[in-house]
N, C-alpha and C positions, 0 to 999 in steps of 0.2 A: 242578899237573897237572890237565888237563881231565877231569872225572869225570861230566859230565852229557851227555845227548843234546840238550839245549836250550841256547841262549846265555844267559849271565848278564850282565845289564846293570845297573850301579849307577846308580840314578836321581838321586844327589846326592853329589858330592864337592866339597870346597872346596880351595883351594890349600894344600898342606902345606908346612911349612918344616923345615929341619934343626933338631935339638934344640939345637945350638950354632951361633952365627953363622958364616957362611963368610967367606973372605978378603975384606976390604973392597976389595982391589984388583981384584976381578972386576967386569966390566961388569954392568949390570942385566940384559942379555939372557942372559948366562952364568948368573946367579943364577936366572933364570926356568927355564932348561933344567935346572938341578939339581933344582928343584922339580917339573918335569915328570917327571924320571926317578924321583924319590921316589914320585910317584903311580903311575907305570907299574910300578915294582917291587912296590909294595904290592898292586896288582891281580894281578900275576903270582903273588904269594905265596899268594893265597887263591883263585885260579881265577876271576877276574872278567874277562870278555871285553872289555867296553867300559864307558864311564862318561859321564854328563852332568856337565859341569864348571860349577859355579855359582860364578863368581869374576869378578874384574875382567877386562876384555877383553884386556889384554896377556897375561895368563896363559892365557886361553882360546886366543888366537892361537898362543901357543907350543906348547900341547898339540896343537891340531889340525894345525899345520904339521908337527910332528915325527911324530905318530902319527895321521894322518887316519882310519884305520880303527878307532881305539880311543876317541877322544874327540870329543865335540861339546859346544857351549856352550849355556848358558842365561843370558841377560842379566837382571840385576836392575835394574829401572828406578827411578830416583830422581825423575824429573820428574813433573809433574801437568799437567792441562789439555791445551792444544794441543801443548805440548812433549812430553808423554807420547805423544800420538797420533803425532807425527812420529817419536819414538824407536821405537815399535812398527812403524811402516811401514818404517823403515830396517832394523830387525832382521829383518823378514820376507825382505828381499832379501840378507841376509848369510849366506853359505855356511858360516860358522863356527858359526852358531846354529840351534837347532831349536825354541826356545821362549823365552818371557819369564817374568819373575817379578815379582810385586808384593808389597811388604811392607805389608800392609793393617793390621797392628798394630805397636806398639812392643814388641819382644821383651823389653825391660827391665821393662815394666809389664804386658804382655799386654792393654793397652787398645787400642781402635781408633785408628789414626793420624789426625791432623788432615786429611791429604790424602784419606783415605777418607771421613771424616765430612762434609767440606765438598763432596764430589762431585768432587773434583779428579782422581779415578781413573776416573770414568765414561767419559771420552774414550778412555782406554786400552782399556777393555772393548769399546767400540764399534769402535775401529780394529782390535783383535785379531780380533774376529769377522769384520770386513769383509775383512781380508787373509789370514785363516786361520792366525794365529799362536797356538798353544796357550799358556795362561797358568797358571803355578804360583802359588798364593796362600798366603802365609805368614800363617796366621790366629792361631796361638798361643791356641787355645781360643775364638775368636770365629767359628767356621765358620758358625754359624746366621745371623749378620748378613750373610752373603754372598748369601742367598737372593734378595732383591729384584733385585739387580743381575744375578745369574746368570739369573733368570727372564726378564729383558729381553733376554738374548742367548743364545737356545737353540742357536744355531749355533756357539757358542764352546766349544772344548775347555778345560775347567777341571780342574786337578789340585790338590787340597788337600794342602798339605805336612804332614808330621809327624803323620799321623792326626788332624789337626784340633785337637790338644790342645797345651798348653804343656809344654815339656820343660826340665828342669834337667840340666846347665847349657845354656843361657845365661839362661833365664827363671827367675824366682823359684820355689823348690820349693813344691809343693802337698801338703797332707796326703794327698789322693787324686789321683794324676796323671791318672786317667781321668775325673775328675768332670765334664768338659765333653764327653765323648764323645757324649752324646745330641745335641748340637748338630751334630756331623758326621753322625750317622745320620739326622737329619731331612732331609738333602739327598739321600738315596738315591733318592728318587722322581724326581729330575732326571737324565735319562739322559746329559747331557753332563758330569756331575761324576764325577771319578775321585779316587782316594786314593793318596797316597804312603805306603807302610809304611816309615817312616823313624824311626830312633832307638828302636826297640822295646825294646832292653835297658834304656834309661833309664826305662822305665815299669814296671820290675820291682823287686820288693823282694828278689829272690833272685839267686843266682849262675847262671851258664850251666847249663842251657839256658833259663832264664827261664820256667819252666813256668807261673808264675802269670799270665802275660800271655794265655794261650790262651783263657780264657773271653771276654775282650773282643775278641780277634782273631777269634774265631768269630762274634761279633756283627757285626763289620765285613764279614767275608766273606759272611755270610748276607744282609746288607743290600745290598751292592754287587755281589757276584759277582766271581769271580777276574778276569774280563775287564775290570774297571774298577779293578784294583789293580796297583801296581807297587812293587817293592822299591827301597830306597835305604839306604846305610850311614850317610852323614854321618860317616865314620870319624874325621875330624880332631876333630870335637866329642866323639865317644865317648871319644877318648883323654884328654879333659879330665875325664871323669866320675870320681866317687869309686869306688874299687874295691870290689867285693863279694867276700867270702871272704878267708881269712887268708893265702893263698899268693902274692899279687901286689899291686902298688901302682901299676899302670900304666893303670888305667882299663879300659874295655870294649874288647875287641879287634875288629878288622875281621872276622876269621874268625868270631867269635861272632855278629856281626850276621847274617852270611850263613847260618851253619850251623844256627842255631836254627830256621830255616825249611826249609832245604834237606834237613836230615837228620831232620826231624820226621815222625812217623807221624800227626800231626794232620791233614795235608792230603795229597791224592793227587798223582800225577805231573803230571796235566793242570793242576791248580791251580798247582803249582810252576812249570810251564813258562810259564804266563800271567804270574804275579807276577814272575818273574825275567827276563823279556824280552819275552814275547809282547805284553803290553799296551803297553809302552813303544814297541815298534817300530810297532805299529798306530796308536796315537793321535798319535804324533809323526811318523809317515811317514818313519821313519829306520831303515834296516837296516845296521848297521856291517859292513863287509867281513869282519871277524873272526868274525862270526856265521854 
């Protein structure tokens, strides 16, 4: 049920899959449609109006074709050099896509990727700025290393994934999951840098409503301002997380990721409106018809 006066846009979902395999006799297209409906039903269940789909293009295509008002794609680029530049240019002209994504680190080690260190991603930054394609950067704690390249492209809209820190799962657990937050905060003086508030429950040592995250969340809000922040659930990854509390064993819930912010007294309605949709619609130049 819709309970807010502003649209709620999830800034990152991946392709969900049924808990048990479906009939092997189904076509690949039919299996994709099942997964589209799983995502749509999950969104309906928690009151999410629209979502950015970070997945392989066949799934993005299936989502956008079936529900063009609710889904839009973000392509993760694997190429480097001139091939990356060409991929960025192609993506800008693809109506299924609203942004691109670069994996500037190896999530398994949280170290900078060879493609980034070698300069192989520089052409992607240049092309994205030239054609006006926003870029999400998956930094896993290496946000500070992005500064030189971002400074060279002030016209590029950059969104740092996952609050700029590494998160378990999928990255190795850290004694203090916030220990690299200062690297993100150091980018706040760059006006083209935005932050995706994604996977927040995974940074908590407590059960819902994850109250121990607020001191650091307030630091992020103070540094960047609500108009440079957008919410994302990454709910398929949260389902993999170790459960907190004695009453369940199914990981962090989609609703908890949304409600810890939406129903919090820590931020006002204007801040919520920006984080849950206003920022995303403005910087991505995309307003879903459902909004």
